[in-house]
C-alpha positions in Angstrom: 0.0 0.0 0.0 1.3 3.5 -0.8 2.3 5.7 2.1 0.3 8.8 3.0 3.2 10.9 1.8 3.1 9.3 -1.7 2.7 12.0 -4.4 1.7 10.7 -7.9 3.3 13.7 -9.7 6.5 13.3 -7.9 6.6 9.6 -8.7 6.0 10.3 -12.3 8.6 12.8 -12.6 11.4 10.8 -10.7 10.6 7.2 -11.2 8.4 6.8 -14.4 9.8 7.7 -17.7 6.7 6.5 -19.7 5.1 10.0 -20.0 8.3 11.6 -21.3 8.9 8.7 -23.7 5.4 9.1 -24.9 5.9 12.9 -25.6 9.1 12.1 -27.5 7.6 9.4 -29.6 4.6 11.7 -30.3 6.9 14.4 -31.6 8.9 11.9 -33.8 5.7 10.6 -35.3 4.4 14.1 -36.0 7.4 15.1 -38.0 8.3 11.6 -39.3 7.3 12.0 -42.9 8.6 15.5 -43.4 12.0 15.0 -41.7 14.2 13.9 -44.5 17.2 12.7 -42.3 14.9 10.0 -41.1 14.3 8.9 -44.7 18.1 9.1 -45.3 18.8 6.7 -42.4 16.0 4.3 -43.4 17.3 4.3 -46.9 20.7 3.2 -45.7 19.6 0.5 -43.3 16.8 -0.7 -45.6 13.8 -0.3 -43.2 10.4 0.3 -44.8 9.4 3.8 -43.6 5.6 3.0 -43.2 6.4 0.0 -41.0 8.7 2.1 -38.7 6.1 4.8 -38.5 3.5 2.3 -37.3 6.0 1.0 -34.7 6.5 4.5 -33.3 2.8 5.2 -33.2 2.2 1.8 -31.5 5.0 2.5 -29.0 3.6 6.0 -28.3 0.1 4.7 -27.6 1.5 1.9 -25.3 3.4 4.5 -23.4 0.3 6.7 -23.1 -1.8 3.9 -21.8 0.8 3.0 -19.2 1.1 6.7 -18.1 -2.7 6.9 -17.8 -2.9 3.7 -15.7 -0.1 5.0 -13.5 -1.9 8.4 -13.0 0.9 10.3 -14.6 -1.2 11.6 -17.5 -4.7 13.0 -16.7 -7.8 12.6 -18.8 -9.7 15.9 -18.3 -13.0 17.1 -19.7 -11.3 19.9 -21.6 -9.1 17.4 -23.5 -12.0 15.1 -24.3 -14.0 18.1 -25.5 -11.2 19.2 -27.8 -10.8 15.8 -29.4 -14.6 15.4 -29.7 -15.0 18.7 -31.3 -12.5 17.8 -34.1 -14.3 14.5 -34.6 -17.3 16.5 -36.0 -15.0 17.8 -38.8 -13.6 14.3 -39.3 -17.1 12.9 -39.8 -18.0 15.8 -42.1 -14.9 15.1 -44.2 -15.9 11.4 -44.5 -19.4 12.5 -45.7 -17.8 14.8 -48.2 -15.7 11.9 -49.5 -18.8 9.6 -49.7 -21.3 11.8 -51.3 -18.9 13.2 -53.9 -17.0 11.4 -56.6 -13.5 10.3 -55.8 -12.2 12.8 -58.4 -8.5 11.9 -58.1 -8.8 8.2 -57.2 -6.8 9.2 -54.0 -7.8 8.5 -50.4 -4.9 10.3 -48.6 -6.9 13.4 -47.7 -9.9 11.5 -46.2 -7.4 9.3 -44.3 -5.5 12.3 -42.9 -8.6 14.2 -41.9 -10.5 11.3 -40.4 -7.7 9.2 -38.9 -4.3 10.9 -38.7 -5.4 14.3 -37.6 -7.5 12.9 -34.6 -4.6 10.7 -33.7 -2.1 13.6 -33.6 -4.6 15.7 -31.7 -4.7 13.0 -29.0 -0.9 12.7 -29.0 -0.6 16.4 -28.6 -3.1 17.1 -25.8 -1.6 14.4 -23.7 2.0 15.6 -24.3 1.5 19.2 -22.9 3.3 18.5 -19.6 6.6 17.9 -21.5 6.8 21.0 -23.8 10.3 21.8 -22.7 11.5 18.3 -23.8 9.6 18.6 -27.1 11.2 22.0 -27.9 14.7 20.7 -27.0 14.4 17.7 -29.3 12.9 19.8 -32.1 15.9 22.1 -31.8 18.4 19.3 -32.0 16.7 17.6 -35.0 16.3 20.9 -36.9 19.9 21.8 -36.4 20.9 18.7 -38.5 19.6 20.7 -41.6 21.9 23.6 -40.7 25.0 21.4 -40.3 24.2 19.7 -43.6 24.0 23.0 -45.4 27.1 24.3 -43.6 29.0 21.1 -44.8 27.9 21.9 -48.4 29.0 25.5 -48.1 32.5 24.4 -46.8 32.8 22.2 -49.8 31.8 25.0 -52.1 28.7 23.2 -53.4 25.9 25.2 -51.8 25.5 27.5 -54.8 26.7 25.0 -57.4 24.9 24.3 -60.7 24.4 20.7 -59.6 21.8 21.8 -57.1 23.1 19.7 -54.2 21.2 22.0 -51.8 17.9 20.6 -53.1 18.9 17.1 -52.1 20.8 17.6 -48.9 20.4 13.8 -48.2 20.7 11.4 -51.1 17.3 9.6 -50.8 14.7 8.7 -53.3 12.2 11.2 -51.9 13.4 14.7 -53.0 12.8 17.0 -50.1 13.0 20.2 -52.3 13.7 23.7 -51.1 10.4 24.0 -49.1 11.3 21.1 -46.7 14.8 22.4 -46.1 13.8 26.0 -45.5 11.0 24.9 -43.2 13.4 23.1 -40.8 16.1 25.8 -41.2 13.4 28.3 -40.1 12.5 26.2 -37.1 16.2 26.0 -36.2 16.6 29.8 -36.6 13.6 30.6 -34.5 14.5 28.2 -31.7 18.0 29.4 -31.7 17.0 33.1 -31.6 14.0 33.0 -29.3 14.5 30.0 -27.1 18.2 29.3 -26.5 19.2 31.5 -23.6 21.8 34.1 -23.9 25.1 33.6 -22.1 28.5 35.2 -22.0 29.7 37.5 -24.8 31.5 34.9 -26.8 28.5 32.5 -26.7 26.2 35.3 -27.8 28.5 36.3 -30.6 28.7 32.7 -31.9 24.9 32.4 -31.6 24.4 35.5 -33.8 26.9 34.3 -36.4 25.1 31.0 -36.6 21.8 32.9 -37.0 23.1 34.9 -39.8 24.5 31.9 -41.7 21.1 30.1 -41.1 19.3 32.9 -42.8 21.8 33.0 -45.7 21.3 29.3 -46.2 17.5 29.8 -46.2 17.8 32.5 -48.8 20.2 30.4 -50.8 17.8 27.5 -50.9 14.9 29.8 -51.7 11.8 28.6 -49.8 9.9 32.0 -49.8 7.1 31.1 -47.4 9.6 29.8 -44.8 11.7 33.0 -45.1 8.9 35.4 -44.8 7.3 33.4 -42.0 10.6 33.3 -40.1 11.1 37.1 -40.3 7.5 37.8 -39.4 7.6 35.6 -36.3 10.9 37.0 -35.1 9.4 40.6 -35.5 6.2 39.4 -33.7 8.3 37.8 -30.8 10.3 41.0 -30.5 7.1 43.1 -30.6 5.4 41.2 -27.7 8.6 41.2 -25.6 9.2 43.6 -22.7 11.2 46.3 -24.5 10.7 49.9 -25.0 8.3 51.0 -27.7 11.1 52.9 -29.6 13.0 49.5 -30.1 9.8 48.0 -31.5 9.5 50.9 -34.0 13.1 50.3 -35.1 12.3 46.6 -35.7 9.2 47.4 -37.7 11.2 49.9 -39.9 13.9 47.3 -40.3 11.3 44.8 -41.4 10.0 47.2 -44.0 13.5 47.7 -45.3 13.9 43.9 -45.6 10.8 43.6 -47.6 11.9 46.6 -49.8 15.2 44.8 -50.4 13.4 41.7 -51.5 11.2 43.9 -53.8 14.2 45.3 -55.7 16.4 42.2 -55.5 16.0 41.4 -59.2 17.6 44.8 -60.0 20.7 44.2 -58.0 23.9 42.7 -59.3 23.5 39.4 -57.5 24.2 36.0 -59.0 20.8 34.6 -59.9 22.2 31.0 -59.3 21.2 31.8 -55.7 17.8 30.2 -55.9 16.3 32.6 -53.3 17.2 35.6 -55.5 15.6 34.0 -58.5 12.4 33.0 -56.6 11.9 36.3 -55.0 12.6 38.3 -58.2 9.9 36.6 -60.3 7.3 37.8 -57.8 8.1 41.4 -58.8 8.6 40.7 -62.5 4.9 39.8 -62.9 5.9 36.1 -63.5 3.6 33.7 -61.6 5.7 30.5 -62.2 4.5 28.9 -59.0 0.9 29.7 -60.1 0.0 30.9 -56.5 -2.1 33.8 -57.8 -4.0 31.5 -60.2 -4.5 28.9 -57.5 -5.7 31.4 -54.8 -8.0 33.2 -57.2 -9.4 29.9 -58.4 -10.2 28.8 -54.9 -12.0 32.0 -54.1 -14.0 31.7 -57.4 -15.0 28.1 -56.6 -16.0 29.0 -53.0 -18.3 31.8 -54.3 -19.5 29.9 -57.4 -23.0 29.1 -55.9 -24.8 28.9 -52.6 -24.0 25.2 -52.3 -20.3 25.6 -52.5 -20.5 28.5 -50.1 -22.3 26.5 -47.4 -21.0 22.9 -47.8 -18.2 23.3 -50.3 -17.6 21.7 -53.8 -16.4 18.4 -52.4 -13.2 16.7 -51.3 -10.5 16.9 -54.1 -12.8 18.8 -56.5 -10.5 21.8 -56.8 -8.1 20.1 -59.3 -11.2 19.3 -61.5 -12.3 22.9 -61.4 -9.0 24.3 -62.4 -8.1 21.4 -64.9 -4.9 20.9 -63.0 -5.5 17.2 -62.3 -3.2 15.4 -59.8 -2.5 15.6 -56.1 -0.3 18.6 -56.6 -3.2 20.7 -57.9 -4.5 21.8 -54.5 -4.9 25.5 -53.7 -1.6 25.7 -51.6 -3.5 27.6 -48.9 -5.1 25.7 -46.1 -7.9 28.2 -45.5 -8.8 28.5 -49.2 -8.9 24.7 -49.5 -11.2 24.4 -46.5 -13.6 27.1 -47.9 -13.6 25.9 -51.5 -14.0 22.2 -50.9 -15.8 22.1 -47.5 -17.6 25.5 -47.4 -18.3 27.7 -44.4 -19.6 24.7 -42.3 -16.4 22.7 -42.9 -14.2 25.7 -42.1 -16.1 26.4 -38.9 -15.9 22.7 -37.8 -12.2 22.7 -38.5 -11.5 26.0 -36.8 -13.6 25.9 -33.6 -11.5 23.3 -31.8 -8.3 25.3 -32.4 -10.1 28.5 -31.3 -11.0 26.6 -28.1 -7.2 25.9 -27.4 -6.7 29.7 -27.6 -9.7 30.2 -25.3 -8.2 27.9 -22.7 -4.8 29.7 -23.0 -6.4 33.1 -22.4 -8.4 31.7 -19.5 -5.4 29.9 -17.7 -2.5 32.1 -18.8 -4.2 35.5 -19.3 -2.7 35.6 -22.8 -2.9 33.4 -25.9 0.9 34.0 -26.5 1.9 32.5 -23.1 4.0 33.9 -20.3 7.0 31.5 -20.0 9.7 30.6 -22.6 8.2 27.2 -23.5 4.6 28.4 -24.0 5.7 31.4 -26.1 8.1 29.4 -28.2 5.4 26.9 -29.0 3.0 29.6 -29.9 5.5 31.1 -32.3 6.3 27.7 -33.8 2.6 27.2 -34.5 2.3 30.7 -36.1 5.3 29.9 -38.2 3.9 26.7 -39.5 0.4 28.4 -40.0 1.9 31.1 -42.2 3.7 28.6 -44.3 0.5 26.7 -44.7 -1.1 29.8 -46.2 1.3 29.6 -49.2 2.3 25.9 -49.5 0.1 23.9 -47.1 -2.7 21.5 -47.8 -5.1 19.3 -45.8 -3.4 16.2 -47.2 -0.4 16.8 -45.0 -1.9 18.9 -42.2 -1.2 16.6 -39.3 2.0 18.4 -38.2 0.2 21.7 -38.0 -2.6 19.9 -36.0 -0.1 18.5 -33.6 1.7 21.8 -32.8 -1.7 23.6 -32.7 -3.2 21.4 -30.1 0.1 21.2 -28.2 -0.7 24.7 -27.2 -3.3 23.4 -24.8 -2.3 24.5 -21.3 -1.0 21.7 -19.0 -2.4 21.2 -15.5 1.0 21.9 -14.0 1.2 25.3 -15.7 -2.3 26.2 -14.8 -1.3 26.3 -11.2 1.9 28.2 -11.9 0.2 31.0 -13.8 -2.3 31.7 -11.1 0.5 33.5 -9.4 2.1 36.7 -10.8 5.1 36.1 -13.0 8.6 37.5 -12.1 10.2 40.1 -14.3 12.7 37.5 -15.4 10.0 35.1 -16.6 8.2 37.9 -18.5 11.3 39.1 -20.2 11.1 36.6 -22.9 14.0 37.7 -25.2 16.2 38.9 -22.4 16.0 42.4 -23.8 14.3 44.4 -21.0 16.4 47.2 -19.6 17.6 46.7 -16.0 16.2 49.1 -13.5 
């Protein structure tokens, strides 16, 4: 029999590693298919990627079950409510798939929306007590991309005509520039906003690495990740505890950066740098990526008739409407895809559970951003991924965004902490507040 002094939370923290193992496995499964180094290693050892994914998911669920039985992970009404609310959209997506033709002969979207997204929502809401561990591992994993690009730069191959930077790891699945810049952006944000400052030499080294990371992103040319990284860094600075004049300087600097990108095509810069080429076409009136066409077509489809406005045109109908058949013919904008294919009803069913997460953050933290380093950093990671999804994202690969969105749910431990006033040190997120 347990003694009267037994404390379940202390036991979980010191003796039972199952909850933390579950949180780690949940993160690995969420980024599994987008994290190219995993594919690189699997290609070397000859393991089938889908099999390993199922093993990770199964191990995570076993760890979660053990943690619940031991009382280390709590099942609360709020968590059940969030999961249940999303299931309304999952059911709605299945109905859309059933009552509309399978236009592309593809089932991935309905599988993601009805099975994978609910699974990753469950993994997220039960991992919220280990946000610090999740961020540390995410930083380590994203740093691999930086070191890979740094290695190519030292070999003189980063800007080569052979395009090695588009295949950092020699695997069958080409990651492309978007995948590389997405993880470079995560590395940049975590290094700038989460890694604590230290002595002068450490800080100097940190900023040198940051500059090189941004240079690598610009070299690779993922525009959405670059813009999202700069925006989130500006947002993080803006909500930090610094004087308003410093915020104005940051805003002006951001305008200058945007202006530089606007005139980059007129500067004597080698256009073998993919970032230069991809930004310059935006201001030359050349829509090679077809984003303007895709966005406009999605809006037109949404407003085409009353039925589309209310319930949408149907899952995977957008490629039929545009004539761009194939799984790559989606709107490249998560919101526009929801509106055009699922209507206002689908958009609301998808969005309400996420809005509930922000409601709980406001209720328990007093701020949707959060008031400690981990909470704020996860908020910025979600905003970063959300912005990218507005330019490249789609529902067929939305589970990573879902995972980080629902990971923002406040944990029971932090609820108690934030009932007390925060210290000045805790509120000074970026370490930029002036000492009194």
